[in-house]
MDTraj code that builds the backbone (N, CA, C; nanometers):
import mdtraj as md
import numpy as np

residues = "UNK UNK UNK UNK UNK UNK UNK UNK UNK UNK UNK UNK UNK UNK UNK UNK UNK UNK UNK UNK UNK UNK UNK UNK UNK UNK UNK UNK UNK UNK UNK UNK UNK UNK UNK UNK UNK UNK UNK UNK UNK UNK UNK UNK UNK UNK UNK UNK UNK UNK UNK UNK UNK UNK UNK UNK UNK UNK UNK UNK UNK UNK UNK UNK UNK UNK UNK UNK UNK UNK UNK UNK UNK UNK UNK UNK UNK UNK UNK UNK UNK UNK UNK UNK UNK".split()
xyz = np.array([
    [10.0109, 9.6983, 11.1978],
    [10.1015, 9.6828, 11.3099],
    [10.2377, 9.7404, 11.2714],
    [10.3028, 9.8109, 11.3624],
    [10.4320, 9.8714, 11.3326],
    [10.5443, 9.7723, 11.3601],
    [10.6647, 9.8080, 11.3134],
    [10.7811, 9.7238, 11.3388],
    [10.8083, 9.7106, 11.4885],
    [10.7843, 9.8207, 11.5647],
    [10.8077, 9.8164, 11.7087],
    [10.7161, 9.7130, 11.7741],
    [10.5890, 9.7113, 11.7377],
    [10.4961, 9.6148, 11.7953],
    [10.5362, 9.4725, 11.7574],
    [10.5761, 9.4530, 11.6331],
    [10.6202, 9.3210, 11.5879],
    [10.7396, 9.2727, 11.6682],
    [10.8272, 9.3625, 11.7064],
    [10.9480, 9.3254, 11.7788],
    [10.9171, 9.2572, 11.9121],
    [10.8052, 9.2906, 11.9740],
    [10.7708, 9.2345, 12.1037],
    [10.6702, 9.1203, 12.0971],
    [10.6265, 9.0841, 11.9773],
    [10.5282, 8.9759, 11.9630],
    [10.5728, 8.8454, 12.0282],
    [10.7011, 8.8166, 12.0218],
    [10.7504, 8.6894, 12.0761],
    [10.7261, 8.6760, 12.2263],
    [10.7037, 8.7866, 12.2956],
    [10.6838, 8.7835, 12.4408],
    [10.5366, 8.7776, 12.4812],
    [10.4464, 8.8095, 12.3899],
    [10.3061, 8.8300, 12.4258],
    [10.2296, 8.7033, 12.4626],
    [10.2743, 8.5873, 12.4228],
    [10.2034, 8.4637, 12.4544],
    [10.2556, 8.3916, 12.5770],
    [10.3622, 8.4398, 12.6338],
    [10.4207, 8.3712, 12.7476],
    [10.5011, 8.2504, 12.7037],
    [10.5695, 8.1901, 12.7987],
    [10.6526, 8.0726, 12.7708],
    [10.6764, 7.9988, 12.9018],
    [10.7631, 7.9004, 12.8986],
    [10.7985, 7.8291, 13.0215],
    [10.8721, 7.9209, 13.1192],
    [10.9351, 8.0275, 13.0667],
    [11.0118, 8.1186, 13.1506],
    [10.9352, 8.2434, 13.1948],
    [10.8240, 8.2769, 13.1269],
    [10.7559, 8.4019, 13.1615],
    [10.6060, 8.3999, 13.1330],
    [10.5380, 8.4941, 13.1959],
    [10.3985, 8.5219, 13.1646],
    [10.3935, 8.6623, 13.1053],
    [10.2886, 8.6915, 13.0317],
    [10.2766, 8.8229, 12.9691],
    [10.1330, 8.8715, 12.9761],
    [10.1204, 9.0006, 12.9989],
    [9.9895, 9.0665, 13.0004],
    [10.0036, 9.1926, 12.9166],
    [9.9040, 9.2170, 12.8319],
    [9.8971, 9.3434, 12.7592],
    [9.7771, 9.4178, 12.8168],
    [9.8020, 9.5362, 12.8723],
    [9.6943, 9.6126, 12.9346],
    [9.6079, 9.6802, 12.8283],
    [9.4971, 9.7368, 12.8728],
    [9.4040, 9.8032, 12.7808],
    [9.4660, 9.9237, 12.7112],
    [9.5710, 9.9812, 12.7682],
    [9.6375, 10.0955, 12.7045],
    [9.7611, 10.0538, 12.6245],
    [9.7852, 9.9225, 12.6148],
    [9.8930, 9.8724, 12.5313],
    [10.0249, 9.8479, 12.6006],
    [10.0283, 9.8622, 12.7324],
    [10.1507, 9.8323, 12.8067],
    [10.1696, 9.6807, 12.8126],
    [10.2892, 9.6345, 12.7814],
    [10.3227, 9.4929, 12.7877],
    [10.3988, 9.4667, 12.9174],
    [10.3458, 9.3772, 12.9998],
    [10.4105, 9.3417, 13.1255],
    [10.4582, 9.1974, 13.1137],
    [10.5884, 9.1806, 13.1225],
    [10.6521, 9.0498, 13.1108],
    [10.7066, 9.0144, 13.2485],
    [10.6631, 8.9018, 13.3050],
    [10.7013, 8.8657, 13.4418],
    [10.7495, 8.7220, 13.4506],
    [10.8308, 8.6985, 13.5535],
    [10.8690, 8.5620, 13.5847],
    [10.7411, 8.4878, 13.6228],
    [10.7371, 8.3587, 13.5989],
    [10.6189, 8.2788, 13.6333],
    [10.5860, 8.2940, 13.7819],
    [10.4580, 8.3065, 13.8132],
    [10.4135, 8.3207, 13.9519],
    [10.4544, 8.1967, 14.0306],
    [10.5041, 8.2208, 14.1514],
    [10.5476, 8.1101, 14.2361],
    [10.6844, 8.0574, 14.1968],
    [10.7501, 8.1298, 14.1060],
    [10.8805, 8.0852, 14.0583],
    [10.9864, 8.0898, 14.1676],
    [11.0697, 7.9906, 14.1686],
    [11.1795, 7.9847, 14.2637],
    [11.3023, 8.0553, 14.2057],
    [11.4135, 8.0415, 14.2710],
    [11.5358, 8.1069, 14.2254],
    [11.5733, 8.0616, 14.0831],
    [11.5527, 7.9353, 14.0516],
    [11.5834, 7.8857, 13.9174],
    [11.4943, 7.9540, 13.8140],
    [11.3669, 7.9746, 13.8474],
    [11.2755, 8.0444, 13.7562],
    [11.3235, 8.1872, 13.7316],
    [11.3702, 8.2540, 13.8366],
    [11.4249, 8.3890, 13.8210],
    [11.5482, 8.3876, 13.7315],
    [11.6343, 8.2903, 13.7537],
    [11.7559, 8.2784, 13.6727],
    [11.7199, 8.2552, 13.5258],
    [11.6250, 8.1651, 13.5012],
    [11.5820, 8.1365, 13.3641],
    [11.5172, 8.2587, 13.2982],
    [11.4482, 8.3408, 13.3757],
    [11.3805, 8.4600, 13.3242],
    [11.4784, 8.5669, 13.2762],
    [11.6015, 8.5633, 13.3249],
    [11.6972, 8.6689, 13.2902],
    [11.7242, 8.6760, 13.1396],
    [11.7242, 8.5617, 13.0722],
    [11.7439, 8.5624, 12.9268],
    [11.6283, 8.6335, 12.8567],
    [11.5065, 8.6100, 12.9034],
    [11.3881, 8.6773, 12.8484],
    [11.3994, 8.8274, 12.8744],
    [11.4330, 8.8626, 12.9984],
    [11.4427, 9.0039, 13.0361],
    [11.5496, 9.0764, 12.9542],
    [11.6662, 9.0170, 12.9414],
    [11.7750, 9.0803, 12.8659],
    [11.7369, 9.0989, 12.7195],
    [11.6685, 9.0009, 12.6626],
    [11.6246, 9.0131, 12.5223],
    [11.5225, 9.1256, 12.5077],
    [11.4269, 9.1337, 12.5989],
    [11.3267, 9.2406, 12.5935],
    [11.3926, 9.3777, 12.6077],
    [11.4900, 9.3894, 12.6966],
    [11.5613, 9.5162, 12.7137],
    [11.6378, 9.5541, 12.5871],
    [11.6999, 9.4563, 12.5242],
    [11.7738, 9.4821, 12.4003],
    [11.6794, 9.5293, 12.2903],
    [11.5665, 9.4618, 12.2747],
    [11.4691, 9.5008, 12.1722],
    [11.4146, 9.6403, 12.2012],
    [11.3892, 9.6682, 12.3285],
    [11.3417, 9.8008, 12.3659],
    [11.4402, 9.9101, 12.3290],
    [11.5677, 9.8852, 12.3549],
    [11.6712, 9.9833, 12.3205],
    [11.6828, 10.0008, 12.1697],
    [11.6762, 9.8913, 12.0964],
    [11.6861, 9.8978, 11.9499],
    [11.5692, 9.9720, 11.8868],
    [11.4528, 9.9691, 11.9536],
    [11.3326, 10.0315, 11.8994],
    [11.2939, 10.1597, 11.9721],
    [11.3859, 10.2103, 12.0547],
    [11.3652, 10.3365, 12.1256],
    [11.2347, 10.3362, 12.2063],
    [11.2099, 10.2274, 12.2787],
    [11.0887, 10.2143, 12.3599],
    [11.1210, 10.2425, 12.5061],
    [11.0229, 10.2909, 12.5788],
    [11.0341, 10.3153, 12.7218],
    [11.0138, 10.1820, 12.7933],
    [11.1214, 10.1279, 12.8491],
    [11.1172, 9.9973, 12.9148],
    [11.1627, 10.0140, 13.0597],
    [11.0828, 9.9603, 13.1506],
    [11.1083, 9.9687, 13.2931],
    [11.1433, 9.8296, 13.3454],
    [11.2309, 9.8221, 13.4439],
    [11.2634, 9.6929, 13.5044],
    [11.2226, 9.6926, 13.6514],
    [11.1915, 9.5747, 13.7013],
    [11.1635, 9.5563, 13.8439],
    [11.2540, 9.4446, 13.8931],
    [11.3234, 9.4725, 14.0009],
    [11.4123, 9.3729, 14.0586],
    [11.3375, 9.2778, 14.1500],
    [11.3997, 9.1657, 14.1768],
    [11.3382, 9.0615, 14.2591],
    [11.3841, 9.0662, 14.4039],
    [11.4914, 9.1410, 14.4309],
    [11.5497, 9.1396, 14.5642],
    [11.6480, 9.0253, 14.5836],
    [11.6649, 8.9432, 14.4785],
    [11.7634, 8.8352, 14.4816],
    [11.8743, 8.8685, 14.3825],
    [11.9937, 8.8175, 14.4089],
    [12.1108, 8.8524, 14.3299],
    [12.1783, 8.7291, 14.2727],
    [12.2419, 8.7479, 14.1555],
    [12.3171, 8.6367, 14.0973],
    [12.4533, 8.6283, 14.1650],
    [12.5352, 8.5347, 14.1198],
    [12.6655, 8.5131, 14.1840],
    [12.7655, 8.6255, 14.1583],
    [12.7320, 8.7195, 14.0703],
    [12.8168, 8.8363, 14.0468],
    [12.7676, 8.9590, 14.1222],
    [12.6585, 8.9424, 14.1979],
    [12.6040, 9.0525, 14.2757],
    [12.5032, 9.1395, 14.2018],
    [12.4639, 9.0983, 14.0818],
    [12.3655, 9.1740, 14.0042],
    [12.2249, 9.1280, 14.0424],
    [12.1350, 9.2260, 14.0666],
    [11.9986, 9.1902, 14.1037],
    [11.9273, 9.1231, 13.9866],
    [11.8529, 9.0167, 14.0154],
    [11.7776, 8.9448, 13.9132],
    [11.6476, 9.0173, 13.8851],
    [11.6170, 9.0342, 13.7569],
    [11.4904, 9.0976, 13.7181],
    [11.3744, 9.0027, 13.7448],
    [11.2613, 9.0594, 13.7893],
    [11.1411, 8.9799, 13.8066],
    [11.0301, 9.0250, 13.7107],
    [11.0476, 9.1452, 13.6546],
    [10.9437, 9.1986, 13.5669],
    [11.0032, 9.3043, 13.4733],
    [10.9529, 9.3036, 13.3502],
    [10.9882, 9.4035, 13.2494],
    [10.8577, 9.4666, 13.2044],
    [10.8535, 9.5988, 13.2028],
    [10.7325, 9.6705, 13.1586],
    [10.7686, 9.7527, 13.0371],
    [10.6989, 9.7259, 12.9268],
    [10.7229, 9.7947, 12.7995],
    [10.6046, 9.8883, 12.7754],
    [10.6333, 10.0172, 12.7803],
    [10.5281, 10.1165, 12.7614],
    [10.5063, 10.1411, 12.6120],
    [10.3810, 10.1718, 12.5745],
    [10.3524, 10.1968, 12.4312],
    [10.4203, 10.3231, 12.3800],
])
top = md.Topology()
chain = top.add_chain()
for i, resn in enumerate(residues, 1):
    res = top.add_residue(resn, chain, resSeq=i)
    for name in ("N", "CA", "C"):
        top.add_atom(name, md.element.get_by_symbol(name[0]), res)
traj = md.Trajectory(xyz[None], top)
C-alpha cells in the first residue's frame, strides 16, 4: 500500500458523520449519511475539509459535490467528496 492510500484509510470505514464506498476501480466516495438533515451536513463539513486537505497534500484528484444548502457565511455545504485513484 502506498502512502497516498494510507492517507485516506481513516475515511474508508465510515463514521457517525459519513459513509464511504470504494468502487471496483479504486475511487473512494465519501458522503454525508443518507437521510441526513442540515445538522448532518454541517457535521460532514469537517470530514470533507480533512479529505480535501489530504488530497491536496498527496496530489490526488478530488472532486466535490455541493448539497444546495449554504452555511451562515453563504458557502455551499459539501454533500460528497470523490477521491479518484
